[in-house]
N, C-alpha and C positions, 0 to 999 in steps of 0.2 A: 757653347754655341756662340758663333760670331753675331754682334749685334751692330746696327747701323749707326755710324758717328752722325752727328749733328751737322758737319760740314758737308757730308754727302747729300744730306736732305736740302741743303742752301742750293747747291749746285743743281740738284735735280729738279729745283724750282726755277732756278735761274736761265738754264738753257731752253727749256720749253717756252718761257715767257718771252725770251729773246726771239725765237723762231716762229712764235704764235702757234704751237703745237698744244695738244690737250693732253693732261695727264689723267689716268684712269686707274682704278682700285679694285682688286678682287680679294675675297676672304675664303679662305680654306676651311671648310665645316669639318668640324671633329679632327682637326689636323694632329693633336697629340695621340689619338687613336689609331693613326695609320702607319706611324713610323716603325720600320722593323728595327728590333733590337739586336744590336752585335754583341752585348754582354749577356751572361747567363742571369737570369733575374727570376726568382721563385716565389710564388704566392701561395699562402696557406688557405686551407680550405674554409671557406666562408660559413659561419654559423648558421645552421639549417640547410646547408647543401652539402654536408659533410656525407661520404660515401661509407656505407656501414661496412665495418670490417677493416676499412683502409683509412682510418682516420689519422695515421702517422705520416701518411704521404702528403705531398705538396704537388702543385702545378708549376710548370715552367711557362713563362709569359713569353712568346714570340714577338708579340706587338707591344707598343708602349701604352701605358695608362695614365690616366690624369693622376699627377702626384709624384709621379716617379721622376727623380732628378734627371734620368737619362732621356725623358720624352721629348724636351725640346730639341736636344741633340739629334736624337733620331729622327725627328720629323724634318730638321733642316736638311740631313743627310740625304733624305729621300727625294727633297724638290730639288736639292743642288744636282745631286746625280741624274735627274731626269733633265734638267735643265743643259748641263754639259753634253748629254748624250743626244740634244736635240740641236746643236749647232751654236749654242751660246758659249761666249767666252767669259770667264770670272776675271774680274779685275783684280790685278795683284796687290793692289793698295787698300783694296776695300772688297772682302770676301762676301758682301750680301748684294754687291751690284754685278749685272750680268749684262752683256752686249752681244748683239747678233746683227751681223751685216748680210744682206742677200741684193744682188743686183742694185748696188747703191742704195737701197733702203736700210734703215737702221731701226732696231727696236731696243730699247733699254728697259730692264727689269731691276727692281729693288725689293729685296725679301726682307721683311721685318717680322719674325716670328710666324703668324699665321696670315700675314698682309702682304699682297703683292701689289706694288705701285709700279706702274708702267707707261711707258711713252713711246710713240712710234711716228716715224715719218711718213707712213702710209695708212690709210685707212683699211684696206684689205689686209695689211700685215697684222693690225690690230685685233680685226675681228678674227681671223684665222688663229690668232695666238689664243683667244678667249675660248674659241671652238675647242682647241686642242686640250687646254688646261681643264675645261669642264669635262672632257671625255676621261681624261687621266685622273682627276681628283674630283672630289665633291666640293664644287666650289660655288660661291655667290658672287654674281656680278654687281658691283655697287655703283657702277657707272664713272661719272667724272669724280675726282678726287674731291672732296669737301671737308673731312676731317682725318687728321693723322696724328697719332701719337698726342693727343689733347692739343693739336694745332689746328686751328680751323683755317681753311683754304678757301679763296675765291677766285674763281678764274674768269676773266673778262676779256673784252677785246684790247684793253689797255694794258694787260698783265696779268700777273699772279699776285695777290697779296695774302700774306699769312700773319695771323694774329692769335692771341690767347685771352680773348675777352672774357669767356667763360671760365677758364682757369684761374683768371684774376678773382673773379666774382667768388669762386670756391675758396681760394686762400683767405680772401677778405672775412667770408662768413666764418670760415674755421678758427680765426684768430679774434672773430667778434669787432671788426673795424670797418666793418662796411658803412657804419655811419659817420665815421671820423672826418673831420675837416680835412680837406684836400691840401697838399703841399705842392707848390709851384716848382720845386726842383727836388731831384733826388736826395742831395745833401745841401748843407748850408755853403756858401763860398770859403774855400780854403780851410775845411774842415780837417783837423788833426786829431787822430786818436791813439791812446796809449794804453797799455795793458797794467800802468801803474796808477790808475786812478784811484782815489780814496772813497769812490762811492760804494754804494752797497752792491753786493753780488746779484746779477740777474738770473732767472730760472734758466739752468743749462739747458735742459730738455726743449723748453718751448723755444729758446734763442736759436738752437741748431734745426729745429723744425721749421721755424721761419725762413731761415736763410736757405735750407735745402730746396723750399718751396721756391724761393726767389732765385735760385742758380738756375733751375729749369725753366723760368720765366725768361731768362736772358736769351734763349733760344730765339726769340723772336722781338726781343727788347735790348738791342745793344745800349740803348741810352741809360740803362741801370747798370751795365756791367761794372764800370768803375766802382760805383758806391757798394754793389754787393761784394765785389773783391775786398774792398777796405774794410768791411764790418766782419767778413768771414775769418779775418786774421786773429779775431778774437774768441774762437769757439772754445778755446780750453777754459778760460776763467772769464766768461763776459761780466761786465760792470753795468750799472744802470744807465750809464752815458751811451754804451755801446747799444743797450737794448733801445733807448730814444732814438738813435741814429737809425738803427734797423726799422723800426716802426715808421720813420719819416719816409723811407722809401717805398713802403707799402702804402701811405697815404699819398705818395706820389702816383703810385699805379692806380690807385683808386680814382684819381681825376684823369687818368689817361688810359682808361681800359681798352679803348678802340685803336690805340697805337699799335704799329707792327711794322713789317717790311713789305714793301712793294717793288717787285721784279717786273720792270717796265717791259712793254714789247717796242723796243727801237731798234734802228739799224746802227746806231751808235754804241758798239760792244766794247768800248774801252773801260779798263778796270783802273779806278782811283782808290788810293789808300792814303790813311791820314794817321798821323801818329804824334804824340807828345811825350815830353820826357819830365819826370819829377825828380829832380835830384835831391839825394839825402831829405828826403822828405818824411820819413819815418821816425817818430819821436823816439822809439825804443832803441832801434839799432843803426839809424841814419843810412838806412837802405834806399835805393832809388827804384822809381817805378817807371 
């Protein structure tokens, strides 16, 4: 089943913010129970519901069930087919993004498992889309997009602001660091790490879990991207030095919970890019970043 990339999410936020459009969300109720299976799937008779004299027989499942590995794909195919049959075109580079143009009006829909996020240039187009989807599927209208994939979304006249303050709090509580002293920066200036440190080995499972958590946090926190990339290079055999560097990033996050990305509503839509080179900085192999 195709899964939306984070880059798509950023674009879907940036475009409506620039044009001062609103982003809406709908949820498909019992989505995994509605997908029609293409494969042959058989289910044994449940205990207490066996047909007397035919205990050796099984049922064939025509529709998906919770727990079936085919369920997400069957559900995606169902909505995908419906959107394509109703005038939407699928983006060739992003199979979860659909666009419909009608009389100069545009409707953009992003599908993520059982969530539909959509943007329209015309209110009548949005209302009609909601009505059609409710008639075809059992759906819940969640109104303006406020929470998506663990990301908090605030839509104002100044633009769209995304952050993960709640997610940061959950990470801090999971690793029991909510009361630790804040760090002013993600890493110390000029930090160099090596896999050849003589310090004790760190807890491998805990180390990987903390980095995995912070990698998802980079979706709205590009300011920790370099630091997380640096410590993630030592996930095979982390040392105590790497563990302390990783905890510093989380202490920095603790003091900057409300940081995020603001997509401004502005007429100046130029794209600026910034880059830096770190030549032969790696202590172990002299590679550049």
